[in-house]
C-alpha positions as CSV (number, residue, x, y, z in Angstrom):
1,M,10.9,-3.3,15.4
2,M,10.1,0.3,15.9
3,I,7.0,2.5,16.2
4,R,6.5,5.3,13.8
5,D,3.4,7.5,13.7
6,K,1.2,4.8,15.1
7,V,2.5,2.3,12.6
8,L,4.5,-0.7,13.7
9,L,7.3,-1.6,11.3
10,V,8.7,-5.2,11.2
11,G,11.5,-5.2,8.7
12,Q,10.0,-3.3,5.7
13,K,6.4,-4.5,6.3
14,E,3.9,-2.1,7.9
15,I,1.5,-3.8,10.3
16,K,-1.4,-1.7,11.3
17,S,-4.0,-2.4,14.0
18,M,-2.6,-5.8,15.0
19,I,-1.6,-6.9,18.4
20,F,1.1,-9.6,18.9
21,V,0.8,-11.5,22.2
22,F,4.0,-13.1,23.7
23,S,4.6,-15.2,26.8
24,G,6.9,-14.0,29.5
25,F,9.6,-16.2,27.8
26,G,9.1,-14.5,24.5
27,K,7.1,-17.3,22.8
28,H,4.5,-16.0,20.3
29,I,1.1,-16.9,21.6
30,S,-1.3,-15.2,19.2
31,T,-1.8,-12.4,16.8
32,I,-5.0,-10.3,17.0
33,N,-6.2,-8.5,13.9
34,L,-8.3,-5.8,15.5
35,P,-10.4,-4.6,12.4
36,E,-11.4,-8.3,11.8
37,K,-12.2,-9.1,15.5
38,L,-13.9,-5.8,16.3
39,E,-15.7,-5.8,12.9
40,T,-14.8,-2.2,12.1
41,T,-12.6,-0.3,9.7
42,R,-9.0,0.6,10.5
43,D,-9.7,4.3,10.4
44,K,-11.9,4.0,13.5
45,L,-9.2,2.2,15.5
46,Q,-7.4,5.0,17.4
47,W,-6.5,3.8,20.8
48,A,-6.4,6.0,24.0
49,F,-5.7,3.2,26.5
50,L,-4.4,-0.4,26.5
51,S,-4.0,-2.5,29.6
52,F,-4.7,-5.9,31.2
53,T,-7.5,-6.6,33.6
54,Q,-7.1,-8.7,36.8
55,D,-8.3,-11.7,34.8
56,E,-5.5,-11.1,32.3
57,D,-7.9,-10.0,29.6
58,L,-6.8,-7.2,27.3
59,C,-8.7,-3.9,27.8
60,L,-8.7,-1.4,24.9
61,I,-10.3,2.0,25.0
62,S,-10.7,3.8,21.7
63,A,-10.4,7.5,21.2
64,D,-14.2,7.7,20.8
65,G,-14.6,6.2,24.3
66,T,-15.6,2.7,23.4
67,M,-14.1,-0.1,25.7
68,Y,-13.4,-3.5,24.4
69,I,-12.4,-6.6,26.5
70,I,-10.5,-9.2,24.5
71,D,-9.2,-12.6,25.4
72,P,-5.4,-12.4,24.5
73,L,-5.1,-16.1,23.9
74,T,-8.0,-16.5,21.4
75,G,-8.5,-12.8,20.3
76,E,-12.2,-13.1,20.9
77,V,-14.1,-10.1,22.2
78,K,-15.8,-10.7,25.5
79,G,-19.2,-9.3,25.8
80,R,-20.4,-6.3,23.9
81,P,-18.3,-3.1,23.6
82,V,-19.2,-0.5,26.2
83,N,-19.4,3.2,25.3
84,L,-17.8,5.2,28.2
85,G,-18.9,8.6,27.0
86,S,-17.4,11.4,24.9
87,E,-14.1,11.4,23.0
88,F,-10.8,11.7,24.9
């Protein structure tokens, strides 16, 4: 695997806007298709920040300042997206 221009390549297949969650032992837990879960188009998904909260939820902040909290096990968005302000 390698990252090239914000596109993850696995073999010869391009995978855009997907997050693969693995356990500490390397076991695949889930795959999150962000355009599907966030109900938006791929061109609006430019990420400025990605981290985990204390509750082990995935925190994503888009380049336009919208924050999403996602359960990494189910891929479900928790609550409503929060607009943090202007673009980064």
